[in-house]
All heavy atoms as an XYZ file, in Angstrom:
945
protein
N    -173.908    -15.060    208.459
C    -174.132    -15.089    207.016
C    -173.905    -13.691    206.435
O    -174.520    -12.729    206.863
C    -175.552    -15.540    206.712
C    -175.872    -15.629    205.239
C    -177.306    -16.031    204.984
O    -178.072    -16.248    205.927
N    -177.681    -16.114    203.730
N    -173.038    -13.631    205.457
C    -172.728    -12.354    204.819
C    -173.823    -12.000    203.823
O    -174.241    -12.835    203.017
C    -171.369    -12.415    204.112
C    -171.120    -11.138    203.333
C    -170.248    -12.657    205.123
N    -174.271    -10.759    203.901
C    -175.249    -10.271    202.942
C    -174.866     -8.882    202.469
O    -174.467     -8.027    203.260
C    -176.645    -10.220    203.558
C    -177.366    -11.540    203.618
C    -178.844    -11.372    203.921
O    -179.209    -10.664    204.843
N    -179.679    -12.031    203.150
N    -174.992     -8.680    201.172
C    -174.887     -7.363    200.567
C    -176.205     -7.112    199.858
O    -176.600     -7.910    198.998
C    -173.724     -7.306    199.569
C    -172.320     -7.590    200.113
C    -171.309     -7.612    198.964
C    -171.920     -6.561    201.142
N    -176.864     -6.030    200.224
C    -178.190     -5.758    199.656
C    -178.174     -4.393    198.996
O    -177.986     -3.369    199.656
C    -179.277     -5.811    200.741
C    -180.638     -5.519    200.122
C    -179.275     -7.179    201.427
N    -178.364     -4.407    197.675
C    -178.416     -3.162    196.913
C    -179.845     -2.633    196.864
O    -180.805     -3.411    196.871
C    -177.924     -3.371    195.478
C    -176.527     -3.916    195.356
C    -176.501     -5.424    195.230
O    -177.478     -6.061    195.662
O    -175.523     -5.969    194.690
N    -179.958     -1.325    196.788
C    -181.264     -0.689    196.626
C    -181.080      0.635    195.917
O    -179.952      1.123    195.759
C    -181.930     -0.473    197.995
O    -181.151      0.383    198.805
N    -182.196      1.207    195.480
C    -182.157      2.530    194.884
C    -182.276      2.572    193.378
O    -182.328      3.655    192.787
N    -182.291      1.416    192.741
C    -182.434      1.409    191.295
C    -183.814      1.860    190.854
O    -184.720      2.019    191.670
N    -183.959      2.060    189.565
C    -185.249      2.474    189.046
C    -185.160      2.912    187.610
O    -184.141      2.698    186.939
N    -186.235      3.518    187.144
C    -186.340      4.020    185.780
C    -186.148      5.526    185.799
O    -186.844      6.226    186.544
C    -187.706      3.656    185.195
C    -188.055      4.225    183.823
C    -187.086      3.698    182.773
C    -189.491      3.881    183.461
N    -185.210      5.997    184.998
C    -184.922      7.425    184.947
C    -184.796      7.856    183.483
O    -184.473      7.061    182.608
C    -183.617      7.746    185.667
C    -183.654      7.576    187.172
S    -184.778      8.721    187.962
C    -183.992     10.282    187.550
N    -185.017      9.125    183.261
C    -184.762      9.691    181.940
C    -183.296     10.078    181.831
O    -182.627     10.343    182.845
C    -185.640     10.912    181.704
C    -187.114     10.581    181.486
C    -187.900     11.776    181.003
O    -187.583     12.908    181.342
N    -188.941     11.518    180.219
N    -182.814     10.122    180.646
C    -181.439     10.544    180.415
C    -181.220     11.926    181.022
O    -182.090     12.803    180.928
C    -181.137     10.566    178.925
N    -180.068     12.076    181.642
C    -179.754     13.324    182.311
C    -180.133     13.349    183.776
O    -179.728     14.264    184.508
N    -180.881     12.370    184.212
C    -181.321     12.320    185.599
C    -180.281     11.735    186.526
O    -179.158     11.396    186.108
N    -180.652     11.596    187.789
C    -179.739     11.111    188.821
C    -180.403     10.044    189.682
O    -181.619     10.048    189.854
C    -179.293     12.270    189.725
O    -178.592     13.251    189.007
N    -179.579      9.163    190.195
C    -180.013      8.127    191.138
C    -178.918      7.925    192.158
O    -177.735      8.137    191.857
C    -180.248      6.796    190.427
C    -181.544      6.530    189.689
C    -181.458      5.185    188.970
C    -182.731      6.557    190.635
N    -179.318      7.466    193.327
C    -178.339      7.049    194.323
C    -178.592      5.598    194.669
O    -179.691      5.243    195.117
C    -178.419      7.901    195.595
O    -178.173      9.267    195.276
C    -177.366      7.431    196.602
N    -177.605      4.763    194.442
C    -177.688      3.359    194.808
C    -177.037      3.165    196.170
O    -176.028      3.808    196.479
C    -176.976      2.489    193.775
C    -177.413      2.666    192.325
C    -176.660      1.665    191.436
C    -178.900      2.503    192.167
N    -177.599      2.269    196.944
C    -177.055      1.962    198.261
C    -176.735      0.485    198.358
O    -177.400     -0.345    197.737
C    -178.050      2.345    199.354
O    -178.301      3.726    199.358
N    -175.730      0.189    199.156
C    -175.339     -1.197    199.435
C    -175.244     -1.332    200.952
O    -174.416     -0.671    201.583
C    -174.004     -1.515    198.789
S    -173.326     -3.133    199.230
N    -176.092     -2.168    201.512
C    -176.089     -2.399    202.952
C    -175.475     -3.760    203.230
O    -175.923     -4.767    202.676
C    -177.507     -2.334    203.500
N    -174.456     -3.782    204.060
C    -173.736     -5.016    204.349
C    -174.032     -5.513    205.758
O    -174.209     -4.713    206.694
C    -172.240     -4.805    204.194
N    -174.071     -6.810    205.891
C    -174.233     -7.417    207.208
C    -173.484     -8.733    207.247
O    -173.186     -9.326    206.204
C    -175.716     -7.652    207.524
O    -176.298     -8.512    206.574
N    -173.141     -9.176    208.458
C    -172.457    -10.450    208.616
C    -170.969    -10.407    208.354
O    -170.320    -11.456    208.267
N    -170.411     -9.208    208.210
C    -168.977     -9.066    207.999
C    -168.499     -7.782    208.666
O    -169.295     -6.906    208.994
C    -168.654     -9.051    206.497
C    -169.403     -8.089    205.559
C    -168.916     -6.656    205.701
C    -169.263     -8.544    204.132
N    -167.182     -7.707    208.855
C    -166.586     -6.479    209.395
C    -166.328     -5.553    208.220
O    -165.284     -5.616    207.563
C    -165.297     -6.793    210.159
O    -165.572     -7.769    211.176
C    -164.756     -5.518    210.816
N    -167.295     -4.726    207.943
C    -167.327     -3.936    206.712
C    -166.056     -3.125    206.526
O    -165.550     -2.997    205.410
C    -168.549     -3.024    206.757
C    -168.820     -2.275    205.485
C    -169.324     -2.927    204.372
C    -168.579     -0.916    205.405
C    -169.590     -2.235    203.199
C    -168.839     -0.215    204.242
C    -169.345     -0.877    203.135
N    -165.516     -2.599    207.597
C    -164.343     -1.723    207.501
C    -163.089     -2.467    207.066
O    -162.070     -1.838    206.773
C    -164.093     -1.024    208.837
O    -163.871     -1.984    209.860
N    -163.154     -3.801    206.994
C    -162.008     -4.597    206.563
C    -162.073     -4.933    205.070
O    -161.153     -5.575    204.560
C    -161.937     -5.909    207.351
C    -161.607     -5.723    208.799
N    -161.468     -6.793    209.664
C    -161.386     -4.612    209.536
C    -161.184     -6.333    210.883
N    -161.144     -5.016    210.821
N    -163.127     -4.506    204.407
C    -163.375     -4.950    203.045
C    -163.224     -3.835    202.015
O    -163.706     -2.708    202.208
C    -164.795     -5.519    202.926
C    -164.922     -6.911    203.477
C    -164.945     -7.141    204.841
C    -165.000     -8.002    202.624
C    -165.044     -8.427    205.349
C    -165.107     -9.291    203.114
C    -165.124     -9.489    204.483
O    -165.224    -10.763    204.973
N    -162.561     -4.176    200.923
C    -162.620     -3.345    199.728
C    -164.003     -3.544    199.105
O    -164.510     -4.666    199.059
C    -161.540     -3.748    198.727
C    -160.144     -3.560    199.278
O    -159.915     -2.738    200.160
N    -159.197     -4.330    198.762
N    -164.588     -2.451    198.632
C    -165.945     -2.504    198.082
C    -165.922     -1.999    196.646
O    -165.180     -1.069    196.317
C    -166.911     -1.623    198.914
C    -166.949     -2.091    200.367
C    -168.302     -1.643    198.306
C    -167.535     -3.469    200.560
N    -166.730     -2.616    195.816
C    -166.813     -2.188    194.422
C    -168.242     -2.261    193.922
O    -169.065     -3.016    194.449
C    -165.907     -3.047    193.540
N    -168.511     -1.468    192.910
C    -169.757     -1.548    192.148
C    -169.412     -2.048    190.748
O    -168.470     -1.552    190.118
C    -170.427     -0.187    192.057
C    -171.014      0.291    193.340
C    -170.415      1.067    194.280
C    -172.325      0.032    193.832
N    -171.266      1.307    195.329
C    -172.454      0.685    195.073
C    -173.417     -0.685    193.340
C    -173.620      0.636    195.830
C    -174.588     -0.724    194.092
C    -174.680     -0.080    195.318
N    -170.194     -3.014    190.307
C    -170.108     -3.533    188.955
C    -171.482     -3.378    188.317
O    -172.479     -3.161    189.006
C    -169.729     -5.025    188.964
C    -168.312     -5.300    189.385
C    -167.934     -5.265    190.716
C    -167.349     -5.615    188.435
C    -166.629     -5.527    191.112
C    -166.035     -5.888    188.817
C    -165.685     -5.835    190.151
N    -171.528     -3.514    187.018
C    -172.813     -3.514    186.328
C    -172.772     -4.497    185.181
O    -171.718     -4.810    184.643
C    -173.183     -2.118    185.843
C    -172.298     -1.570    184.743
C    -172.701     -0.132    184.409
N    -171.873      0.427    183.346
C    -171.937      1.690    182.936
N    -172.797      2.536    183.516
N    -171.163      2.108    181.955
N    -173.955     -4.971    184.842
C    -174.079     -5.886    183.715
C    -175.323     -5.536    182.926
O    -176.447     -5.612    183.446
C    -174.134     -7.338    184.184
C    -174.091     -8.339    183.048
C    -173.837     -9.753    183.519
O    -174.030    -10.091    184.683
N    -173.376    -10.606    182.616
N    -175.104     -5.138    181.699
C    -176.208     -4.856    180.790
C    -176.639     -6.149    180.114
O    -175.853     -7.101    180.002
C    -175.783     -3.820    179.767
N    -177.859     -6.174    179.649
C    -178.387     -7.368    179.005
C    -177.520     -7.752    177.814
O    -177.211     -6.919    176.957
C    -179.818     -7.125    178.555
N    -177.101     -8.999    177.793
C    -176.314     -9.494    176.682
C    -174.850     -9.095    176.705
O    -174.117     -9.379    175.743
N    -174.418     -8.449    177.771
C    -173.022     -8.005    177.854
C    -172.358     -8.586    179.101
O    -173.015     -9.067    180.016
C    -172.951     -6.481    177.881
C    -173.439     -5.827    176.611
C    -173.186     -4.326    176.634
C    -173.607     -3.677    175.333
N    -173.353     -2.210    175.328
N    -171.042     -8.521    179.109
C    -170.301     -9.003    180.253
C    -170.381     -7.994    181.408
O    -170.579     -6.803    181.199
C    -168.830     -9.228    179.865
C    -168.629    -10.380    178.904
C    -167.157    -10.678    178.679
O    -166.314     -9.923    179.188
O    -166.864    -11.679    177.994
N    -170.224     -8.523    182.605
C    -170.199     -7.663    183.774
C    -168.973     -6.766    183.709
O    -167.889     -7.224    183.337
C    -170.165     -8.530    185.029
C    -170.423     -7.793    186.318
C    -170.584     -8.766    187.458
N    -171.739     -9.630    187.278
C    -172.157    -10.525    188.161
N    -171.486    -10.674    189.303
N    -173.203    -11.279    187.931
N    -169.122     -5.496    184.082
C    -167.998     -4.570    184.025
C    -167.872     -3.802    185.338
O    -168.860     -3.510    186.015
C    -168.147     -3.587    182.863
C    -169.312     -2.635    182.973
C    -169.284     -1.543    181.905
O    -168.236     -1.323    181.278
O    -170.331     -0.890    181.728
N    -166.643     -3.464    185.653
C    -166.340     -2.683    186.844
C    -166.808     -1.246    186.627
O    -166.614     -0.670    185.552
C    -164.833     -2.719    187.097
C    -164.358     -1.769    188.159
C    -164.529     -2.073    189.496
C    -163.740     -0.587    187.812
C    -164.089     -1.204    190.474
C    -163.283      0.289    188.778
C    -163.466     -0.017    190.113
N    -167.399     -0.654    187.668
C    -167.867      0.729    187.602
C    -167.033      1.628    188.516
O    -166.473      2.622    188.085
C    -169.355      0.821    188.004
C    -169.802      2.282    188.044
C    -170.212      0.016    187.045
N    -166.973      1.267    189.791
C    -166.251      2.089    190.765
C    -165.918      1.232    191.973
O    -166.605      0.253    192.257
C    -167.082      3.290    191.185
N    -164.851      1.609    192.683
C    -164.471      0.842    193.863
C    -163.691      1.688    194.842
O    -163.148      2.738    194.483
N    -163.655      1.198    196.060
C    -162.978      1.934    197.112
C    -162.340      0.940    198.067
O    -162.986     -0.042    198.465
C    -163.989      2.826    197.849
C    -163.402      3.762    198.869
S    -164.695      4.808    199.605
C    -165.007      5.944    198.261
N    -161.118      1.184    198.456
C    -160.445      0.310    199.424
C    -161.074      0.446    200.811
O    -161.805      1.379    201.095
C    -158.957      0.631    199.480
C    -158.210      0.256    198.215
C    -156.715      0.212    198.449
N    -155.999     -0.150    197.235
C    -155.154      0.663    196.597
N    -154.944      1.878    197.061
N    -154.541      0.268    195.514
N    -160.722     -0.482    201.669
C    -161.345     -0.576    202.993
C    -161.241      0.722    203.785
O    -162.148      1.079    204.528
C    -160.707     -1.726    203.785
C    -159.234     -1.535    204.033
C    -158.208     -1.855    203.197
C    -158.631     -0.950    205.186
N    -157.012     -1.507    203.756
C    -157.229     -0.955    204.980
C    -159.126     -0.433    206.374
C    -156.332     -0.463    205.921
C    -158.241      0.054    207.325
C    -156.853      0.038    207.081
N    -160.124      1.440    203.604
C    -159.910      2.664    204.373
C    -160.183      3.909    203.543
O    -159.806      5.007    203.927
C    -158.481      2.698    204.906
C    -157.444      2.642    203.792
O    -157.796      2.513    202.629
N    -156.175      2.738    204.154
N    -160.829      3.723    202.412
C    -161.156      4.823    201.496
C    -159.919      5.520    200.953
O    -160.017      6.623    200.414
C    -162.083      5.837    202.170
N    -158.745      4.877    201.090
C    -157.512      5.509    200.630
C    -157.405      5.498    199.116
O    -156.680      6.302    198.548
C    -156.311      4.812    201.246
N    -158.074      4.553    198.487
C    -157.999      4.508    197.028
C    -159.387      4.472    196.438
O    -160.252      3.736    196.910
N    -159.624      5.276    195.437
C    -160.907      5.291    194.745
C    -160.639      4.999    193.280
O    -159.760      5.603    192.671
C    -161.621      6.645    194.910
C    -161.889      6.928    196.395
C    -162.916      6.655    194.111
C    -162.499      8.283    196.648
N    -161.391      4.098    192.725
C    -161.190      3.671    191.346
C    -162.493      3.852    190.579
O    -163.570      3.609    191.111
C    -160.777      2.197    191.316
C    -159.620      1.883    192.215
C    -159.831      1.571    193.552
C    -158.322      1.912    191.738
C    -158.771      1.285    194.396
C    -157.253      1.620    192.576
C    -157.474      1.313    193.904
N    -162.378      4.269    189.323
C    -163.560      4.447    188.499
C    -163.273      4.014    187.072
O    -162.177      4.221    186.564
C    -163.989      5.918    188.480
C    -164.618      6.415    189.763
C    -165.101      7.842    189.604
O    -164.340      8.700    189.180
N    -166.334      8.092    189.933
N    -164.287      3.481    186.437
C    -164.168      3.198    185.022
C    -164.191      4.514    184.247
O    -164.841      5.478    184.662
C    -165.338      2.310    184.581
N    -163.491      4.556    183.133
C    -163.430      5.783    182.336
C    -164.828      6.234    181.901
O    -165.096      7.434    181.800
C    -162.550      5.565    181.104
C    -161.081      5.466    181.468
O    -160.700      5.885    182.577
O    -160.303      4.946    180.641
N    -165.705      5.286    181.662
C    -167.029      5.615    181.140
C    -167.900      6.370    182.144
O    -168.909      6.952    181.764
C    -167.753      4.343    180.693
O    -167.861      3.439    181.792
N    -167.516      6.337    183.426
C    -168.358      6.993    184.428
C    -167.645      8.139    185.145
O    -168.245      8.809    185.985
C    -168.870      5.981    185.472
C    -169.587      4.831    184.781
C    -167.754      5.469    186.366
N    -166.389      8.354    184.819
C    -165.657      9.437    185.486
C    -166.331     10.772    185.253
O    -166.733     11.084    184.128
C    -164.204      9.469    184.985
C    -163.322      8.415    185.610
C    -161.893      8.502    185.117
C    -161.036      7.424    185.763
N    -159.655      7.412    185.239
N    -166.459     11.529    186.325
C    -167.114     12.823    186.233
C    -168.618     12.753    186.359
O    -169.286     13.788    186.484
N    -169.179     11.547    186.334
C    -170.644     11.405    186.437
C    -171.051     10.595    187.668
O    -172.077     10.883    188.289
C    -171.198     10.725    185.197
C    -170.941     11.484    183.908
C    -171.703     10.875    182.740
N    -171.347      9.484    182.493
C    -172.216      8.479    182.488
N    -173.503      8.710    182.730
N    -171.811      7.243    182.243
N    -170.288      9.575    188.008
C    -170.630      8.708    189.141
C    -169.654      8.978    190.280
O    -168.459      9.180    190.055
C    -170.542      7.231    188.762
C    -171.568      6.765    187.773
C    -172.447      7.629    187.157
C    -171.654      5.410    187.461
C    -173.392      7.187    186.250
C    -172.588      4.945    186.551
C    -173.452      5.849    185.947
N    -170.162      8.923    191.492
C    -169.326      9.120    192.682
C    -169.639      8.041    193.703
O    -170.807      7.819    194.036
C    -169.585     10.492    193.317
O    -169.342     11.523    192.357
C    -168.667     10.702    194.520
N    -168.599      7.392    194.173
C    -168.773      6.354    195.186
C    -168.383      6.871    196.558
O    -167.460      7.678    196.689
C    -167.923      5.134    194.847
C    -168.078      4.013    195.846
S    -167.145      2.555    195.398
C    -167.406      1.540    196.851
N    -169.098      6.398    197.564
C    -168.761      6.729    198.939
C    -169.016      5.508    199.815
O    -169.661      4.548    199.386
C    -169.585      7.922    199.432
O    -170.963      7.607    199.396
N    -168.487      5.544    201.015
C    -168.745      4.466    201.970
C    -168.793      5.052    203.377
O    -168.131      6.053    203.652
C    -167.705      3.352    201.887
C    -166.297      3.741    202.278
C    -165.325      2.580    202.053
N    -165.619      1.449    202.914
C    -165.126      0.223    202.718
N    -164.341     -0.027    201.675
N    -165.423     -0.752    203.563
N    -169.545      4.394    204.235
C    -169.646      4.794    205.632
C    -169.395      3.533    206.454
O    -170.299      2.712    206.619
C    -171.026      5.386    205.928
C    -171.141      5.952    207.327
O    -170.401      5.502    208.227
O    -171.988      6.822    207.544
N    -168.187      3.377    206.935
C    -167.832      2.161    207.669
C    -168.593      2.040    208.983
O    -168.825      0.939    209.474
C    -166.331      2.106    207.917
C    -165.552      1.776    206.659
O    -166.118      1.317    205.655
N    -164.256      2.021    206.684
N    -168.982      3.158    209.554
C    -169.738      3.111    210.811
C    -171.148      2.561    210.586
O    -171.730      1.967    211.501
C    -169.804      4.496    211.429
N    -171.679      2.742    209.388
C    -173.040      2.283    209.084
C    -173.060      1.040    208.226
O    -174.129      0.553    207.845
C    -173.824      3.404    208.400
C    -174.048      4.621    209.278
C    -174.879      5.670    208.551
C    -175.135      6.878    209.450
N    -175.927      7.930    208.747
N    -171.881      0.523    207.886
C    -171.793     -0.668    207.025
C    -172.503     -0.474    205.685
O    -173.206     -1.374    205.207
C    -172.370     -1.904    207.734
C    -171.509     -2.356    208.895
O    -170.433     -1.828    209.131
N    -171.992     -3.345    209.629
N    -172.319      0.687    205.116
C    -172.983      0.975    203.842
C    -172.023      1.599    202.844
O    -171.022      2.219    203.214
C    -174.163      1.932    204.028
O    -173.686      3.155    204.596
C    -175.237      1.339    204.925
N    -172.350      1.406    201.599
C    -171.658      2.076    200.499
C    -172.725      2.655    199.582
O    -173.862      2.166    199.549
C    -170.758      1.105    199.743
N    -172.348      3.677    198.853
C    -173.306      4.320    197.966
C    -172.643      4.630    196.637
O    -171.417      4.782    196.547
C    -173.854      5.591    198.597
N    -173.453      4.710    195.613
C    -172.994      5.118    194.290
C    -173.970      6.161    193.771
O    -175.134      5.860    193.534
C    -172.932      3.926    193.340
C    -172.344      4.214    191.970
C    -170.851      4.556    192.080
C    -172.535      3.024    191.032
N    -173.474      7.382    193.654
C    -174.285      8.476    193.126
C    -174.111      8.511    191.619
O    -172.995      8.655    191.124
C    -173.843      9.809    193.746
C    -174.559     11.024    193.185
C    -176.023     11.092    193.583
O    -176.380     10.742    194.699
N    -176.870     11.532    192.664
N    -175.214      8.373    190.892
C    -175.185      8.357    189.428
C    -175.814      9.655    188.925
O    -177.005      9.895    189.137
C    -175.988      7.179    188.877
C    -175.481      5.748    189.083
C    -175.503      5.323    190.535
C    -176.287      4.772    188.254
N    -175.018     10.466    188.277
C    -175.499     11.731    187.726
C    -175.395     11.715    186.214
O    -174.626     10.941    185.627
C    -174.675     12.895    188.283
C    -174.855     13.078    189.772
O    -175.937     12.890    190.317
N    -173.772     13.450    190.444
N    -176.161     12.589    185.603
C    -176.136     12.728    184.144
C    -176.249     11.360    183.462
O    -175.430     11.003    182.610
C    -174.848     13.440    183.717
C    -174.869     13.869    182.267
O    -175.930     13.973    181.650
N    -173.702     14.113    181.705
N    -177.243     10.621    183.857
C    -177.417      9.264    183.356
C    -177.628      9.237    181.846
O    -178.239     10.154    181.267
C    -178.584      8.588    184.062
C    -178.283      8.109    185.484
C    -179.576      7.868    186.260
C    -177.433      6.845    185.445
N    -177.122      8.175    181.243
C    -177.234      7.958    179.807
C    -177.928      6.620    179.561
O    -177.849      5.729    180.417
C    -175.848      7.934    179.170
C    -175.018      9.181    179.415
C    -173.580      8.951    178.997
N    -172.746     10.141    179.221
C    -171.414     10.158    179.112
N    -170.774      9.057    178.787
N    -170.756     11.275    179.328
N    -178.562      6.456    178.426
C    -179.189      5.157    178.138
C    -178.210      3.990    178.250
O    -178.598      2.899    178.676
C    -179.713      5.341    176.704
C    -179.980      6.806    176.600
C    -178.887      7.466    177.406
N    -176.958      4.213    177.908
C    -175.961      3.144    177.978
C    -175.588      2.779    179.416
O    -174.853      1.817    179.645
C    -174.694      3.500    177.188
C    -174.050      4.810    177.570
C    -174.486      5.959    176.674
O    -175.674      6.000    176.264
O    -173.631      6.843    176.409
N    -176.084      3.525    180.405
C    -175.882      3.151    181.805
C    -176.911      2.106    182.259
O    -176.821      1.608    183.389
C    -175.990      4.378    182.714
C    -174.891      5.393    182.478
O    -173.732      4.978    182.269
O    -175.193      6.607    182.482
N    -177.867      1.810    181.412
C    -178.871      0.803    181.753
C    -178.216     -0.543    182.017
O    -177.484     -1.066    181.173
C    -179.903      0.666    180.624
O    -180.620      1.898    180.512
C    -180.878     -0.466    180.906
N    -178.446     -1.091    183.202
C    -177.818     -2.352    183.594
C    -178.313     -2.742    184.985
O    -178.968     -1.942    185.673
C    -176.298     -2.207    183.636
N    -177.977     -3.943    185.377
C    -178.122     -4.339    186.773
C    -176.827     -3.964    187.485
O    -175.734     -4.320    187.005
C    -178.396     -5.845    186.921
C    -178.483     -6.221    188.405
C    -179.675     -6.236    186.195
N    -176.934     -3.262    188.579
C    -175.770     -2.798    189.316
C    -175.593     -3.657    190.568
O    -176.536     -3.869    191.341
C    -175.943     -1.329    189.708
C    -175.717     -0.397    188.545
C    -176.640     -0.320    187.497
C    -174.571      0.394    188.472
C    -176.428      0.515    186.415
C    -174.363      1.243    187.397
C    -175.288      1.296    186.373
O    -175.068      2.130    185.302
N    -174.362     -4.130    190.750
C    -174.032     -5.028    191.855
C    -173.008     -4.398    192.787
O    -172.070     -3.741    192.333
C    -173.434     -6.333    191.320
C    -174.342     -7.136    190.437
C    -174.348     -6.948    189.066
C    -175.185     -8.103    190.974
C    -175.171     -7.689    188.238
C    -176.023     -8.858    190.155
C    -176.006     -8.639    188.790
O    -176.829     -9.386    187.982
N    -173.169     -4.672    194.047
C    -172.195     -4.321    195.067
C    -171.393     -5.588    195.382
O    -171.959     -6.690    195.443
C    -172.943     -3.836    196.305
S    -171.937     -3.482    197.740
N    -170.080     -5.432    195.572
C    -169.220     -6.583    195.841
C    -168.188     -6.221    196.895
O    -167.800     -5.058    197.015
C    -168.531     -7.048    194.560
N    -167.720     -7.238    197.615
C    -166.779     -6.991    198.708
C    -165.708     -8.058    198.756
O    -165.981     -9.248    198.539
C    -167.535     -6.949    200.037
N    -164.481     -7.624    199.071
C    -163.361     -8.555    199.223
C    -162.423     -8.018    200.283
O    -162.173     -6.818    200.346
C    -162.624     -8.718    197.894
O    -161.481     -9.542    198.052
N    -161.856     -8.930    201.065
C    -160.928     -8.482    202.094
C    -159.551     -8.165    201.525
O    -158.814     -7.363    202.099
C    -160.745     -9.549    203.179
O    -160.409    -10.791    202.549
C    -161.994     -9.714    204.021
N    -159.189     -8.754    200.386
C    -157.807     -8.546    199.939
C    -157.658     -8.231    198.461
O    -156.648     -7.683    198.032
C    -156.955     -9.765    200.296
C    -157.339    -11.000    199.572
C    -158.335    -11.879    199.896
C    -156.756    -11.518    198.378
N    -158.383    -12.893    198.993
C    -157.432    -12.710    198.039
C    -155.694    -11.087    197.547
C    -157.100    -13.462    196.931
C    -155.362    -11.836    196.442
C    -156.075    -13.012    196.145
N    -158.669     -8.596    197.648
C    -158.535     -8.263    196.220
C    -158.809     -6.785    196.004
O    -159.692     -6.192    196.655
C    -159.529     -9.102    195.399
C    -158.887    -10.270    194.653
C    -159.934    -11.107    193.958
N    -160.573    -12.043    194.855
C    -160.110    -13.242    195.101
N    -158.998    -13.661    194.521
N    -160.747    -14.052    195.931
N    -158.071     -6.186    195.084
C    -158.341     -4.800    194.724
C    -159.777     -4.684    194.201
O    -160.323     -5.634    193.632
C    -157.358     -4.309    193.675
C    -155.950     -4.107    194.167
C    -155.786     -2.898    195.076
O    -156.764     -2.175    195.317
O    -154.660     -2.687    195.569
N    -160.425     -3.529    194.404
C    -161.851     -3.410    194.044
C    -162.179     -3.857    192.622
O    -163.174     -4.563    192.414
C    -162.128     -1.923    194.238
C    -161.182     -1.507    195.310
C    -159.937     -2.291    195.044
N    -161.347     -3.490    191.670
C    -161.677     -3.816    190.283
C    -161.454     -5.287    189.965
O    -161.840     -5.756    188.892
C    -160.878     -2.942    189.310
C    -159.375     -3.033    189.442
C    -158.808     -2.005    190.406
O    -159.329     -1.814    191.493
N    -157.750     -1.339    189.994
N    -160.821     -6.002    190.889
C    -160.523     -7.414    190.667
C    -161.367     -8.348    191.516
O    -161.087     -9.555    191.565
C    -159.040     -7.671    190.953
N    -162.378     -7.828    192.170
C    -163.215     -8.668    193.033
C    -163.852     -9.777    192.217
O    -164.379     -9.545    191.133
C    -164.266     -7.816    193.764
C    -163.561     -6.881    194.757
C    -165.271     -8.704    194.498
C    -164.491     -5.971    195.522
N    -163.777    -10.981    192.752
C    -164.147    -12.176    192.002
C    -165.611    -12.566    192.205
O    -166.066    -12.686    193.342
C    -163.267    -13.349    192.450
O    -163.762    -14.574    191.941
N    -166.342    -12.798    191.121
C    -167.734    -13.269    191.256
C    -167.828    -14.635    191.919
O    -168.852    -14.973    192.526
C    -168.232    -13.347    189.813
C    -167.312    -12.469    189.040
C    -165.991    -12.560    189.726
N    -166.757    -15.431    191.813
C    -166.796    -16.788    192.352
C    -166.247    -16.872    193.787
O    -166.685    -17.729    194.560
C    -165.977    -17.750    191.474
C    -166.571    -18.003    190.110
C    -166.317    -16.885    189.122
O    -165.321    -16.165    189.226
N    -167.197    -16.725    188.156
N    -165.336    -15.996    194.142
C    -164.613    -16.176    195.388
C    -164.916    -15.112    196.436
O    -164.502    -15.275    197.590
C    -163.107    -16.208    195.123
C    -162.639    -17.278    194.146
C    -161.158    -17.135    193.871
C    -162.957    -18.667    194.682
N    -165.594    -14.037    196.043
C    -165.873    -12.958    196.981
C    -167.376    -12.796    197.149
O    -168.161    -13.555    196.606
C    -165.224    -11.665    196.488
C    -163.711    -11.758    196.483
O    -163.136    -12.133    197.533
O    -163.102    -11.460    195.437
N    -167.759    -11.760    197.919
C    -169.171    -11.556    198.241
C    -169.827    -10.577    197.273
O    -169.249     -9.533    196.953
C    -169.324    -11.028    199.673
C    -168.821    -11.986    200.725
C    -167.723    -11.657    201.523
C    -169.436    -13.209    200.918
C    -167.260    -12.528    202.494
C    -168.972    -14.089    201.885
C    -167.886    -13.740    202.659
O    -167.430    -14.614    203.622
N    -171.040    -10.925    196.869
C    -171.793    -10.103    195.920
C    -173.236     -9.997    196.369
O    -173.796    -10.921    196.979
C    -171.762    -10.736    194.517
C    -170.431    -10.651    193.861
C    -169.302    -11.344    194.191
C    -170.066     -9.811    192.763
N    -168.268    -10.992    193.372
C    -168.707    -10.056    192.480
C    -170.753     -8.878    191.985
C    -168.017     -9.405    191.455
C    -170.075     -8.237    190.965
C    -168.729     -8.492    190.701
N    -173.857     -8.861    196.038
C    -175.271     -8.724    196.255
C    -176.056     -9.263    195.077
O    -175.479     -9.765    194.105
N    -177.370     -9.140    195.171
C    -178.255     -9.649    194.122
C    -178.453     -8.665    192.994
O    -178.949     -9.029    191.921
C    -179.604    -10.028    194.723
C    -179.528    -11.220    195.656
C    -179.015    -12.454    194.948
O    -179.542    -12.871    193.917
N    -177.956    -13.055    195.483
N    -178.096     -7.418    193.217
C    -178.181     -6.426    192.166
C    -179.445     -5.589    192.217
O    -180.467     -6.000    192.783
N    -179.359     -4.407    191.614
C    -180.519     -3.526    191.492
C    -180.541     -2.981    190.067
O    -179.510     -2.598    189.517
C    -180.479     -2.393    192.542
O    -181.685     -1.620    192.464
C    -179.282     -1.478    192.363
N    -181.712     -2.976    189.473
C    -181.848     -2.589    188.061
C    -181.906     -1.074    187.918
O    -182.687     -0.407    188.602
C    -183.114     -3.206    187.474
C    -183.416     -2.793    186.045
C    -182.473     -3.424    185.035
O    -182.211     -4.619    185.073
N    -181.951     -2.605    184.110
N    -181.097     -0.574    187.006
C    -181.162      0.840    186.616
C    -181.498      0.872    185.133
O    -180.803      0.261    184.311
C    -179.820      1.553    186.875
C    -179.844      2.961    186.287
C    -179.523      1.606    188.366
N    -182.553      1.580    184.791
C    -182.980      1.720    183.403
C    -183.056      3.199    183.073
O    -183.719      3.964    183.781
C    -184.342      1.054    183.170
O    -184.265     -0.321    183.557
C    -184.735      1.145    181.708
N    -182.368      3.581    182.010
C    -182.330      4.982    181.598
C    -182.960      5.098    180.217
O    -182.489      4.468    179.258
C    -180.892      5.520    181.573
C    -180.896      7.010    181.239
C    -180.194      5.269    182.908
N    -183.988      5.889    180.121
C    -184.672      6.082    178.845
C    -184.161      7.349    178.168
O    -183.782      8.317    178.825
C    -186.179      6.178    179.056
O    -186.481      7.298    179.867
N    -184.183      7.315    176.864
C    -183.674      8.468    176.099
C    -184.765      9.505    175.865
O    -185.930      9.275    176.117
C    -183.103      7.983    174.770
O    -184.090      7.293    174.044
């Protein structure tokens, strides 16, 4: 059974930092493209950052460039998202997702693997 489990969310003040983690099990992690998405209340889910299986490609949304950094450790079956200089508009549920062949930003909510999400709340 494939599982992606996010952790590390919480309540932060604007300007603060958080590190989100995604722990994968039940799959060969090194074969999967990994992405982080987020969904704010009342808004559509949006792509945040992604990395190909071999870390050869890193993708980021314009809204987080220079503030968020994604990493992965294939030996530990984990991915991380470092969130710096947080803004109130970063408030959302953050999801980890995995696909063997879709590009990170195109990972499908219906056809690929997703975690349950972790809440990040940024106060002004």
